[in-house]
PyMOL CGO cylinders between C-alpha atoms (Angstrom):
from pymol import cmd
from pymol.cgo import CYLINDER

trace = [
    CYLINDER, 10.95, -23.86, 6.40, 13.83, -21.54, 5.55, 0.3, 1, 1, 1, 1, 1, 1,
    CYLINDER, 13.83, -21.54, 5.55, 14.69, -20.87, 1.94, 0.3, 1, 1, 1, 1, 1, 1,
    CYLINDER, 14.69, -20.87, 1.94, 13.29, -22.02, -1.35, 0.3, 1, 1, 1, 1, 1, 1,
    CYLINDER, 13.29, -22.02, -1.35, 11.30, -18.87, -2.14, 0.3, 1, 1, 1, 1, 1, 1,
    CYLINDER, 11.30, -18.87, -2.14, 10.85, -17.68, -5.71, 0.3, 1, 1, 1, 1, 1, 1,
    CYLINDER, 10.85, -17.68, -5.71, 9.37, -14.80, -7.64, 0.3, 1, 1, 1, 1, 1, 1,
    CYLINDER, 9.37, -14.80, -7.64, 7.34, -15.99, -10.63, 0.3, 1, 1, 1, 1, 1, 1,
    CYLINDER, 7.34, -15.99, -10.63, 6.91, -13.71, -13.64, 0.3, 1, 1, 1, 1, 1, 1,
    CYLINDER, 6.91, -13.71, -13.64, 4.23, -14.08, -16.26, 0.3, 1, 1, 1, 1, 1, 1,
    CYLINDER, 4.23, -14.08, -16.26, 2.52, -11.71, -18.66, 0.3, 1, 1, 1, 1, 1, 1,
    CYLINDER, 2.52, -11.71, -18.66, -1.11, -11.63, -19.73, 0.3, 1, 1, 1, 1, 1, 1,
    CYLINDER, -1.11, -11.63, -19.73, -2.94, -10.13, -22.68, 0.3, 1, 1, 1, 1, 1, 1,
    CYLINDER, -2.94, -10.13, -22.68, -5.41, -8.12, -20.56, 0.3, 1, 1, 1, 1, 1, 1,
    CYLINDER, -5.41, -8.12, -20.56, -5.95, -6.83, -17.04, 0.3, 1, 1, 1, 1, 1, 1,
    CYLINDER, -5.95, -6.83, -17.04, -8.96, -9.14, -16.70, 0.3, 1, 1, 1, 1, 1, 1,
    CYLINDER, -8.96, -9.14, -16.70, -6.91, -12.20, -17.62, 0.3, 1, 1, 1, 1, 1, 1,
    CYLINDER, -6.91, -12.20, -17.62, -4.15, -11.14, -15.20, 0.3, 1, 1, 1, 1, 1, 1,
    CYLINDER, -4.15, -11.14, -15.20, -6.65, -10.74, -12.34, 0.3, 1, 1, 1, 1, 1, 1,
    CYLINDER, -6.65, -10.74, -12.34, -8.29, -14.10, -13.13, 0.3, 1, 1, 1, 1, 1, 1,
    CYLINDER, -8.29, -14.10, -13.13, -4.91, -15.85, -12.99, 0.3, 1, 1, 1, 1, 1, 1,
    CYLINDER, -4.91, -15.85, -12.99, -3.86, -13.98, -9.82, 0.3, 1, 1, 1, 1, 1, 1,
    CYLINDER, -3.86, -13.98, -9.82, -7.09, -14.80, -7.98, 0.3, 1, 1, 1, 1, 1, 1,
    CYLINDER, -7.09, -14.80, -7.98, -6.89, -18.48, -8.91, 0.3, 1, 1, 1, 1, 1, 1,
    CYLINDER, -6.89, -18.48, -8.91, -3.29, -18.72, -7.68, 0.3, 1, 1, 1, 1, 1, 1,
    CYLINDER, -3.29, -18.72, -7.68, -4.26, -17.03, -4.40, 0.3, 1, 1, 1, 1, 1, 1,
    CYLINDER, -4.26, -17.03, -4.40, -7.44, -19.06, -3.87, 0.3, 1, 1, 1, 1, 1, 1,
    CYLINDER, -7.44, -19.06, -3.87, -5.50, -22.29, -4.41, 0.3, 1, 1, 1, 1, 1, 1,
    CYLINDER, -5.50, -22.29, -4.41, -2.90, -21.09, -1.84, 0.3, 1, 1, 1, 1, 1, 1,
    CYLINDER, -2.90, -21.09, -1.84, -0.16, -21.47, -4.45, 0.3, 1, 1, 1, 1, 1, 1,
    CYLINDER, -0.16, -21.47, -4.45, 1.18, -17.94, -3.96, 0.3, 1, 1, 1, 1, 1, 1,
    CYLINDER, 1.18, -17.94, -3.96, 1.20, -15.43, -1.11, 0.3, 1, 1, 1, 1, 1, 1,
    CYLINDER, 1.20, -15.43, -1.11, 0.97, -12.28, -3.22, 0.3, 1, 1, 1, 1, 1, 1,
    CYLINDER, 0.97, -12.28, -3.22, 0.64, -11.19, -6.85, 0.3, 1, 1, 1, 1, 1, 1,
    CYLINDER, 0.64, -11.19, -6.85, 1.53, -7.72, -8.06, 0.3, 1, 1, 1, 1, 1, 1,
    CYLINDER, 1.53, -7.72, -8.06, -0.17, -6.70, -11.31, 0.3, 1, 1, 1, 1, 1, 1,
    CYLINDER, -0.17, -6.70, -11.31, 1.69, -4.12, -13.38, 0.3, 1, 1, 1, 1, 1, 1,
    CYLINDER, 1.69, -4.12, -13.38, -0.32, -2.51, -16.19, 0.3, 1, 1, 1, 1, 1, 1,
    CYLINDER, -0.32, -2.51, -16.19, 0.98, -1.12, -19.47, 0.3, 1, 1, 1, 1, 1, 1,
    CYLINDER, 0.98, -1.12, -19.47, 4.01, -3.30, -20.11, 0.3, 1, 1, 1, 1, 1, 1,
    CYLINDER, 4.01, -3.30, -20.11, 5.27, -3.11, -23.68, 0.3, 1, 1, 1, 1, 1, 1,
    CYLINDER, 5.27, -3.11, -23.68, 6.89, -6.38, -24.75, 0.3, 1, 1, 1, 1, 1, 1,
    CYLINDER, 6.89, -6.38, -24.75, 9.07, -6.98, -27.78, 0.3, 1, 1, 1, 1, 1, 1,
    CYLINDER, 9.07, -6.98, -27.78, 9.91, -10.63, -28.51, 0.3, 1, 1, 1, 1, 1, 1,
    CYLINDER, 9.91, -10.63, -28.51, 10.62, -13.24, -31.12, 0.3, 1, 1, 1, 1, 1, 1,
    CYLINDER, 10.62, -13.24, -31.12, 7.60, -15.29, -32.24, 0.3, 1, 1, 1, 1, 1, 1,
    CYLINDER, 7.60, -15.29, -32.24, 7.58, -17.64, -35.22, 0.3, 1, 1, 1, 1, 1, 1,
    CYLINDER, 7.58, -17.64, -35.22, 10.62, -16.05, -36.85, 0.3, 1, 1, 1, 1, 1, 1,
    CYLINDER, 10.62, -16.05, -36.85, 9.59, -12.41, -36.52, 0.3, 1, 1, 1, 1, 1, 1,
    CYLINDER, 9.59, -12.41, -36.52, 9.93, -9.68, -33.93, 0.3, 1, 1, 1, 1, 1, 1,
    CYLINDER, 9.93, -9.68, -33.93, 6.53, -8.93, -32.39, 0.3, 1, 1, 1, 1, 1, 1,
    CYLINDER, 6.53, -8.93, -32.39, 5.33, -6.10, -30.15, 0.3, 1, 1, 1, 1, 1, 1,
    CYLINDER, 5.33, -6.10, -30.15, 2.48, -6.41, -27.64, 0.3, 1, 1, 1, 1, 1, 1,
    CYLINDER, 2.48, -6.41, -27.64, 0.96, -4.39, -24.84, 0.3, 1, 1, 1, 1, 1, 1,
    CYLINDER, 0.96, -4.39, -24.84, 0.72, -6.74, -21.88, 0.3, 1, 1, 1, 1, 1, 1,
    CYLINDER, 0.72, -6.74, -21.88, 0.09, -6.88, -18.14, 0.3, 1, 1, 1, 1, 1, 1,
    CYLINDER, 0.09, -6.88, -18.14, 2.86, -8.25, -15.91, 0.3, 1, 1, 1, 1, 1, 1,
    CYLINDER, 2.86, -8.25, -15.91, 2.17, -10.53, -12.94, 0.3, 1, 1, 1, 1, 1, 1,
    CYLINDER, 2.17, -10.53, -12.94, 4.82, -10.80, -10.22, 0.3, 1, 1, 1, 1, 1, 1,
    CYLINDER, 4.82, -10.80, -10.22, 3.97, -13.63, -7.81, 0.3, 1, 1, 1, 1, 1, 1,
    CYLINDER, 3.97, -13.63, -7.81, 5.77, -14.66, -4.62, 0.3, 1, 1, 1, 1, 1, 1,
    CYLINDER, 5.77, -14.66, -4.62, 5.80, -18.30, -3.54, 0.3, 1, 1, 1, 1, 1, 1,
    CYLINDER, 5.80, -18.30, -3.54, 7.98, -21.27, -2.61, 0.3, 1, 1, 1, 1, 1, 1,
    CYLINDER, 7.98, -21.27, -2.61, 9.85, -23.35, -5.17, 0.3, 1, 1, 1, 1, 1, 1,
    CYLINDER, 9.85, -23.35, -5.17, 7.91, -26.49, -4.21, 0.3, 1, 1, 1, 1, 1, 1,
    CYLINDER, 7.91, -26.49, -4.21, 4.70, -24.79, -5.46, 0.3, 1, 1, 1, 1, 1, 1,
    CYLINDER, 4.70, -24.79, -5.46, 6.07, -24.16, -8.97, 0.3, 1, 1, 1, 1, 1, 1,
    CYLINDER, 6.07, -24.16, -8.97, 4.61, -27.23, -10.73, 0.3, 1, 1, 1, 1, 1, 1,
    CYLINDER, 4.61, -27.23, -10.73, 1.10, -26.35, -9.49, 0.3, 1, 1, 1, 1, 1, 1,
    CYLINDER, 1.10, -26.35, -9.49, 1.60, -22.65, -10.31, 0.3, 1, 1, 1, 1, 1, 1,
    CYLINDER, 1.60, -22.65, -10.31, 2.61, -23.60, -13.85, 0.3, 1, 1, 1, 1, 1, 1,
    CYLINDER, 2.61, -23.60, -13.85, -0.41, -25.89, -14.30, 0.3, 1, 1, 1, 1, 1, 1,
    CYLINDER, -0.41, -25.89, -14.30, -2.81, -23.21, -13.09, 0.3, 1, 1, 1, 1, 1, 1,
    CYLINDER, -2.81, -23.21, -13.09, -1.31, -20.47, -15.26, 0.3, 1, 1, 1, 1, 1, 1,
    CYLINDER, -1.31, -20.47, -15.26, -1.37, -22.68, -18.36, 0.3, 1, 1, 1, 1, 1, 1,
    CYLINDER, -1.37, -22.68, -18.36, -4.99, -23.69, -17.71, 0.3, 1, 1, 1, 1, 1, 1,
    CYLINDER, -4.99, -23.69, -17.71, -6.22, -20.09, -17.45, 0.3, 1, 1, 1, 1, 1, 1,
    CYLINDER, -6.22, -20.09, -17.45, -3.90, -18.38, -19.95, 0.3, 1, 1, 1, 1, 1, 1,
    CYLINDER, -3.90, -18.38, -19.95, -4.88, -17.33, -23.46, 0.3, 1, 1, 1, 1, 1, 1,
    CYLINDER, -4.88, -17.33, -23.46, -1.35, -17.61, -24.89, 0.3, 1, 1, 1, 1, 1, 1,
    CYLINDER, -1.35, -17.61, -24.89, -0.12, -20.70, -26.69, 0.3, 1, 1, 1, 1, 1, 1,
    CYLINDER, -0.12, -20.70, -26.69, 3.20, -20.38, -24.82, 0.3, 1, 1, 1, 1, 1, 1,
    CYLINDER, 3.20, -20.38, -24.82, 2.78, -18.23, -21.71, 0.3, 1, 1, 1, 1, 1, 1,
    CYLINDER, 2.78, -18.23, -21.71, 5.82, -16.81, -19.97, 0.3, 1, 1, 1, 1, 1, 1,
    CYLINDER, 5.82, -16.81, -19.97, 6.36, -18.64, -16.67, 0.3, 1, 1, 1, 1, 1, 1,
    CYLINDER, 6.36, -18.64, -16.67, 9.76, -17.78, -15.21, 0.3, 1, 1, 1, 1, 1, 1,
    CYLINDER, 9.76, -17.78, -15.21, 10.85, -18.31, -11.60, 0.3, 1, 1, 1, 1, 1, 1,
    CYLINDER, 10.85, -18.31, -11.60, 13.67, -16.30, -10.06, 0.3, 1, 1, 1, 1, 1, 1,
    CYLINDER, 13.67, -16.30, -10.06, 15.20, -17.35, -6.73, 0.3, 1, 1, 1, 1, 1, 1,
    CYLINDER, 15.20, -17.35, -6.73, 14.85, -15.06, -3.74, 0.3, 1, 1, 1, 1, 1, 1,
    CYLINDER, 14.85, -15.06, -3.74, 18.34, -14.89, -2.26, 0.3, 1, 1, 1, 1, 1, 1,
    CYLINDER, 18.34, -14.89, -2.26, 17.40, -12.75, 0.73, 0.3, 1, 1, 1, 1, 1, 1,
    CYLINDER, 17.40, -12.75, 0.73, 14.50, -10.92, 2.33, 0.3, 1, 1, 1, 1, 1, 1,
    CYLINDER, 14.50, -10.92, 2.33, 13.26, -9.65, 5.66, 0.3, 1, 1, 1, 1, 1, 1,
    CYLINDER, 13.26, -9.65, 5.66, 12.57, -12.43, 8.13, 0.3, 1, 1, 1, 1, 1, 1,
    CYLINDER, 12.57, -12.43, 8.13, 9.08, -11.05, 8.80, 0.3, 1, 1, 1, 1, 1, 1,
    CYLINDER, 9.08, -11.05, 8.80, 8.14, -10.96, 5.10, 0.3, 1, 1, 1, 1, 1, 1,
    CYLINDER, 8.14, -10.96, 5.10, 9.46, -14.44, 4.38, 0.3, 1, 1, 1, 1, 1, 1,
    CYLINDER, 9.46, -14.44, 4.38, 7.63, -15.82, 7.45, 0.3, 1, 1, 1, 1, 1, 1,
    CYLINDER, 7.63, -15.82, 7.45, 4.41, -14.15, 6.23, 0.3, 1, 1, 1, 1, 1, 1,
    CYLINDER, 4.41, -14.15, 6.23, 4.98, -15.70, 2.78, 0.3, 1, 1, 1, 1, 1, 1,
    CYLINDER, 4.98, -15.70, 2.78, 5.33, -19.17, 4.31, 0.3, 1, 1, 1, 1, 1, 1,
    CYLINDER, 5.33, -19.17, 4.31, 2.28, -18.74, 6.52, 0.3, 1, 1, 1, 1, 1, 1,
    CYLINDER, 2.28, -18.74, 6.52, 0.16, -17.47, 3.63, 0.3, 1, 1, 1, 1, 1, 1,
    CYLINDER, 0.16, -17.47, 3.63, 0.63, -20.57, 1.49, 0.3, 1, 1, 1, 1, 1, 1,
    CYLINDER, 0.63, -20.57, 1.49, 0.70, -23.23, 4.19, 0.3, 1, 1, 1, 1, 1, 1,
    CYLINDER, 0.70, -23.23, 4.19, -1.59, -26.17, 3.49, 0.3, 1, 1, 1, 1, 1, 1,
]
cmd.load_cgo(trace, "trace")
């Protein structure tokens, strides 16, 4: 398969929650890799007010056809009422990396 790769962004309340979500996505072969970035400060609108939170960012690499299952898994394990689940298209990448990505999540 060529094309159809995405980077999925989500934030978590704690490092432990982020690792639990990342491991589940990997064990289910829904993603090839998850980067966990500590100490993200988020400012956002919530219920009519601007909120501030310290969060942990997850950056996951997968194929677009895996997105529905990724979303279900994240929502099941997440503590937030409305977790961030955003997919950005990968427009280019090294052939070797993209081949590794495909091989890592093959059924």
